[in-house]
N, C-alpha and C positions, 0 to 999 in steps of 0.2 A: 421546430416541428419534427417529431419522430415518426417517420413514415412507417416503421414496423409497428408501433403502437396504434397508429391511425388505422392501418390495414387490419391489424388484429381485431380492432373494434368492428371493423366492416365484416370480418369473418364471423364474429360473435353475432352480429346483427343478422347475417344470412342464416346462421344456424337457428336463431330464434324465429326467423321468418318460417323456416321449414317446420319448426315445431308447431307454430300457430296454424299451419296448414294441415297438421297431423301427418306429415311425411316422416318425422322422426319423434320419439317420445319427448315429453316435456321434462324439465328438470335435470337435464344432462350436466355433469360437472365439467365446465369449460376451462377449469384452471390448468389443465395440462396442454391446451391448445396454444401453440406458438406460431408466430410468423417470423421468419429469419431469412438471411440471404440465401440464394441458391447456391449449390456447390460449384456450378458452372454457369457463368454469366450467359452462355448461349442458350440456356434452358429458361431464362426469364430473369425477372428482377427480384422477386420474393417467392418464398415457398412456405406452405403451411402443413402441418401434420394432423389437422383437425380430423380428417377421415380415419386416419390410422389409430388415433387414441380413442375415438368416440364409437367406432363401429360395433364393438362388442356390447357396450351398454345400450346402443341404439338397436340391438337385435338384427344387425345385418352385417355385410362384409364391407371391408374398406373401400373397394372400388365402386360398389353400388352407392355407398354414402357420398364418395367423391363425386360421382356423376350428378347426384342431387345438388351438391354444394356448388359444383361448377356451373350448373344451370342458373343458380341464383346469383353467383358472383359476377357472371358476364353482364348482368344487367347494370352494374355499377359503371358509370360513364368514365371513370378514371381507370378502369381495368380494360386493357386492350384484349387480353387473351388470358384464359385459365385452362391449363392442360393437366391431365392426370399423368403422373410418372410412377413407374415401378408398381408396387403393390397398392398404392393409394395416396401417395403424396401429391400435392397440387401446386404447380408452379404458376405464378402470376406475372404477367407482363404489363407494366403501367404505361399510361400516356406520357409522352416527353414532357408535357406541361406540368406534371406532378413534380418532376425533378428540377424544372425551371423555377417553380414556386418555392421548392426547398432551398435552392441556391439563393434566390432573392431574400428569403428569410435569414440565411446565414450571412449574407451581405449586410443586412439591417442590424442584425444582432451583434456582429463582430465578436469580441471576446466573450460575450454572454451566450453565444450559440452553444446549445447542448447543456446549458446550466439547468438544473432541476429546480422545481418550485420548493420553497422552504417547507420544511417538515419539523414541527415542534417536537414530535415524539416518534420513535424512541430516541432519547439522548444517548449518544454512543461514546464510550470511553475507549480510547486507543492507547494502550500502554506499550511503550516500546523503548529500546535501549536498555534501561535499568541495569547498566553495568555495575558491578561491585565497585564501590568508591576506593579502590586499592591501588589504582594506577592509571596511566593513559589507556585510551580506547584503542583496540586493534582493529584490523580491517574487517573481521567478522562482525564486530559491533557496528561497524559502518554500514554493513548490508542491512542489518536490522533497523538501524536508524533511518536510512533512506526508504526502506520498505514501509516502516510505520508512518513516516512523515508523508510520503507520497499517498499512501492509503488514506490518511486523514484528509489530505487535500482533495482527493477524489470524492470521499464522502461528503465533504463540505460543498464541493462544486455540484454534487448531485442533490444538494438541498438539505442534508442532514445536520443536526446540531452535534458538533464533535468537540470533545475535550481530549488534549494530548497530554499524556501523564508519563512521569517517570518515577519508578519506585526505588527509593534509596535503601539498599540493603545495608543498613548501618547498625544492626543488632546482633549479628552473628560473630562467630570466633574469628572470621577473617578480618574484622576491623580491629580486633585486639592485636592480631599479627601486625596489621598496618601500624598501630600505635607503637609497638616495639621496634619496628623498622624505622619509624620516625624518631623515636628516642635515640636510636643509634646515630641518625644523622644530626640530632641535636648535640650529641656529645661531639661529633665531628666539627660542628659549627663552633664549638667552644674550644677547638684546637687539639682535642684528643685524637690519638691514632687508633682508629677503630678496626684496622686491618681488613682482612677479607670479610665480606658480608656473610654471616652464618647461614647454612642451610635452613630453609624454612622461613626465612625473611625475605622481603622484597628488596631486590638488589638494585633496581633502576636509579639513575641519577635524578629522577624527577622529585625524589623526596628531600633532595638537598635544600630546596627552598623552604620546605616545611620545617626542617631542622633549623634553618637560619631564622625563621619567624619565631620559632619557640625560644631560641637563644635571646632574640630581641625582647621578647615578652617576659621571660623569667630569669634571664641571666644565668647563673649556675645553680639557682635555688633548687631545681628539681633533682640535681645529682645526689643530694644527701637523703632524698626520700625514697622509701620502698615503692616497689612497683604498684602495690595496692593504692597509693596515694597519687602517683603520677599518671597512672594509665588513663583515667577518665579525661583529665584535661588535655593530655596529648592526643588521645583519640579524637577529641572534638575538633582540635585544630587540624589534625591530619585529614579528617573526613571533610572539613570546610575547604582545605586546600585542594584535595582531590576533586571535590565537586566543582570548584571554580575552574579547575583545569578541564574537566569534562564538559562543563557548560561552554567554555572557550572553544574547545574542539568541535562541539555540536554547532556552535555559531558559525564557525568556518565552513561547515557543511550546509548551512542555511536551515538548521533545525532548531526550533524554539518550542519548548514545552509550556503548556498552560499551568500545570501542577507538578511540584516535586513532593512526592509523598513519602514520609519517613517511616521505616519499619519500626524504629524505636517508639514512635507515637502510639503504637498499638499496645505496648507493654507498660507495666507498672514501674516505670522509671521516669526520672526528671519531672515528677508530678503528674504524669499521665494516668488516666484510668486504665485498667487492664481489659482492653478490648478483646484480647484472646480468650481470656477467662469467660467473659461475656458471651462470646461466640460459642464455646464449648458448653456453657450452661444452657444456652438457647437450644442447641441440638439435643442435649440431654433431656430437656423438657419435653421434647417431641419423640422421645425413645429412639434417637438416632446415634446414641452413645451407649457402649456396654463395656464391661470388663471381660477380657478373654485372652486366648493365646493365638498366635499365628503360625502356620507352617513356614519353614524357611523359603525364601524366594527361589524359583527354579531358574537356573541358567544365567542369572544376573545378580550383581550385588545391590542390595537396597540398604542404604546407611541408616534407615529408620527401623530396620528389623532387629529385634532382640528376642531371645528365647525365654520368655517370661510372660506372666499374665500382665496385661496392660490395658490402658484405656483406648478403646478402638472406636472409629467412626464407621458406620454401616455404609461404606462406599458402594459395596455390591448392590445395594438396594437402588442405586441410582446409575448403574451401568459399568461400575469399575470391576476389575477382575478379582480383587480381594479387598477385605476391609482394611482400614489404615490406622496406624498408631498416632496419637496426639500428644503424648507425654513421654519423655525419655525416663530412664531409670532414676535419674537424679531429680525428677519432678519438673525439669524445665520443659518448654514446649518444643515439639518437633518443627522442622522447617514448614511442614505441611499445615500444622496448626496455625502458624503466623500467616501463611498464604490464604487459609480459609477466612481468617478475620480480615485480612486485607481486601479480599474480594467481597466480603459482606459489607465492608465500609463503601466500596464502590456502589453497591446496590442501594445502600441507605442514603448515599449522596445523589441518587436519582438516576443511576445508570443501569437500565434493565438489559442493555445490550453492551457486552464487553468484548474487546478484541485484545489479545495478548500476542506480542510478537517475541518469540523465543529463539534461541539457537537450537539447531537440530539435535544436539546432544541432550536436550530436555524432552525428547519425544516420548519417553517412558512415563512422564509426569503428567501427560495431557488428560488421559481418561479420569485420573483421580481428581484433578482440578475441576474438570467439567461436572463430575458427580458432586463435588462440594458446592459448586454454584447452584446446581439444581436444588440441593438440600437447603442451603441458607436462605435461598430466595423463594422457597416453596414452589419451585417450578415457574416463577414469573421472570426469572433472569436467565440470560443465555450467554455462554462464553465460547467464542471461537478463537482457537489458538493456531497462529500461523507460524510454522517452523522455517527458519531460514538456514539453508545448508551452507557449508563452509565456503570460503573464498580462497582459491589457490592464487597467490600473488606471484606473478612472473615478470621477467624482463627479457624480451625477445625469446620467449619460450622456456627460459631457464628459471627455476624457483629462486625467489627472493625471500630470505628468512630472518636475517639479523638486523638489529636496530641499536644504534648508539644510545638512543634515549631511554629505551625500556630495558635493554640488557639481553632480551631473548626473543623479541618479536618486533615486526615493523609496525609502528603506530599508524593510526588512522590519519593523524595530523601530518605525518611525513608524506603520505600518499597524497593528501589534498594539496600540500605545498608543491609537490612535484608536478602533478598533472592537472590540478584545478578542480574546483567544486563541480562544474558541469559534467566533466568526464566521469567523475566518481558517481554522482547521482544518477546519470542516465545509465551507465553500465550496470549499476547495482540492481536495476529493475528491468534490464533488457534480457532477463532470463527468469523463468519462474522461480519463485522462492524456494521451492523444495528440490531444486536441481543444484548441484555444485557449480560454482561460477569460477572460471578462469579469468583473472583480471591482469592483463599484460600491460605494464607501465609504458612500454614502448608503442604498442598498438593504439592505445586510446588517445595519443596525441598526434597520430598521423593525420595528414589532411588528405584523406582519400575515401572512396565510397566504401572501403572495407571497415572504416571507423564509424559506427553507427551514430554516435553523438555529433560528429562533424558533418555527417551526411544529412541529418535532420536540420541542424542549425544552418547549414549552407543553403538548404532549400528556402528556409525563411529569409535569409540574406538575399537570395536571388529574387524573391518576391519584392523585397524592398528596393532592390536595383531596378526593377521594371518600372516602379513608380517614379524613381528618380529620372529614368529615361523618358517616361511619358511627360513629366513636367518640362523637360528640355524641348521635346518635340511639339507638345501642345500646351504652352505656357498659360493659355486661357482656359484650359479644361478644368472643370470643377470635379475634384476627385474625392469629395466628401462621401461617406458611406450612403447618405440619403439620396444623393445624386446618382451614385453608381448603381443603387438598387432599381433605378428607373431605366437602366439600360436595356436595350432589346437583346435579351439573352438567347433568342432564336439564332443568333450568329454562331452559337456554340454547337457545331454539328459534327465535329470529328469524333471518331470512336474513342480516342484517348481522352479527349476533353469530357465526353459524356461519362466515361469510366471514373474519372476523378470526381465529377459531380455526384456520382453514385456513392463514392467513398465518403464524401462530405455528408451525404444523407445519413450514413451509418453512424456518424460520430456520436449523436445523443444516445443511441443504443449501446455503443461502446462504453460511454461514461456510466450508464445505468447498470450495464452488466458487470463492469469492473467494481462498482460500488457494492453491488449485491453479492458478488462472489469474493470480495476482498482480494482482488487480484490486480495490482497496479501494473504488472507487465503487460496487460491487454492494451493500455493506453500507449505504452512505449512502442509496442509492436505496431500499433495502428499508425502513429505518427511516422514511423519508419516506412511503412507501406505507402503512406500518402507522399512522403518525400520522394521516394523512389519513382512513383508514378509521375510526379511533377518534373523531376529531373529528366525522365524519359520524354516527356512532352516537350521540354525545353530543347532537347537534342533533336527532336523531330522537327522543330521549327527551323533548325539550321538548313535542312534540306527542302522544307516546304514553306516558302515565304508567307503563304496565306494563313499559316498557323502562328506566325510571330505575334507576340503579345501587343507590340506597338507598331501599327502600320500608319506611316505618315500620310498616306493617300486615302485612308478610310477611318474617319473619327468614330463612326458607329460601331464598327467591329472592335476597334481599339477600346472603346468604352465598355463594350460587353466583356471583353477578355480582361480589362482591368477589374471589373466587378468579380470576375472568376477568380483572378489572382488575389484579390482582397479577401475572398472567402477561404481560399487555400491558406494564405498567410495568417488569418485569424485562427483557423483550426490548428495549424502548426504551433502558433504561439500559445493557444489554450492548453493543448497537450503537453508542451514543454513546461508551461507554468505549473500544472498539476504534478509533474515530475520534479518541480523545483529547479528547473534548468532555464538558463537565460535564452531569449530569442533575439540574437544580435541582427542589427541592420546591415552590418558590413562584416566580412571576414577577410582578414589580410594573411 
């Protein structure tokens, strides 16, 4: 039960009643009317902006419309009070029985509470990580991985059909550099002294295993061949090795993709059809390609810019700042041309809604890619790009920079191995994606309230401990959810308890809002707020025996509070699950 959606429908009904009576015009656009929590709980349970957003179209002022709406809303038996605030907002106070009913539904639903109804369309493609297969992933990749995976979890929990995709950048110059680097390690595996790794090649030790595999496969046969002959087979083995390593690192983070899409599959190599050429010709047939010249970029370098007449996509027609080149001077495709073909492929595979998770350094690429998606889908597809800012890795406040494994950066796997999957996953979304994240390796393993992941997991473990205690005190008590849902919840009268019930009531709205806005941090913030409120209530029970969850002299109040704790526990476990974080029964 989403109380905000239910009360939103009640507000809509009240407006329609006013319209039927002729008090306001018919046909007003109610799409901007929202019902949301009040900013201050002392002012009521819910607030609506209906009078503020409709007054002008209704030909009146907000307070006059608010007065009409209040008169109608107070007729609702579940609304205790409707009051006008400020210029025309309306605060609503609900009957306590409303929240009792919500708590009961949360107890009955358990981990399903807040889950959205299945939606067949639109099918949503979430593409994330997509790190170049040239080495191990760093911590920045980890942030994008957790963000994308958590977002996919939330979308799925909200009822959407979601596909998780990884785009393998295996067609550019960087994989040729990878192949040359691997060939050096191949020579090393054959016993040759390779000396210092030349500048421009990848220096990390992670390529040694690729060199050893090449030596086992080919012996010394590749040494006598020119680069033109060994480059392709070495590149294939190197990419395969790097992707196996990346998949393994992602698995350690709890990230599993449904699709790994190869960039090379879009080009006329390895027997593939030329999907990039098809895309260009499709755009050309709709007069979205022309031959022309571009002015030099202002204030920033653009690697695709050349001072010559070239093949250009009319990106400005779809909201971009300038038109964009699709072919380089040597006739090969620009990165942008490949990316257009890739997103066209997503659309033809049935994904009208696409979400790309990129590093913040790709911010200048967003408008052109969104323009391209509008063009290749004839306006039927939509692309939302979420940029993840950098991660500053610290240890007790001091920067951590070097890695033995990669040679020049700390790998994601090293961080996971040191602090654990749960700490990495929760902290990566405990800050909005467009803000820089300070990740302190020492702080995230502290067992204190200053460590958010510990604080939330500890709240869940405390809930489990309450049930263990209840089984000891009342061994005959039936603690099944169906039985708990029948408890007399009127025993929950303390302000702190009621406050937590109202938080639980907000969970379906939090899920829906996080899914709609593509913002996983909303769920992380919510479970932290719920955990904090629960810990405060626990501490309050130390001084007020009547608030203790298990009262050996009062079975009825104990049953009511166990129902309450079950709901708290379920929502915490649900929120942690969409974040990909464990909900432990005990913490030592």
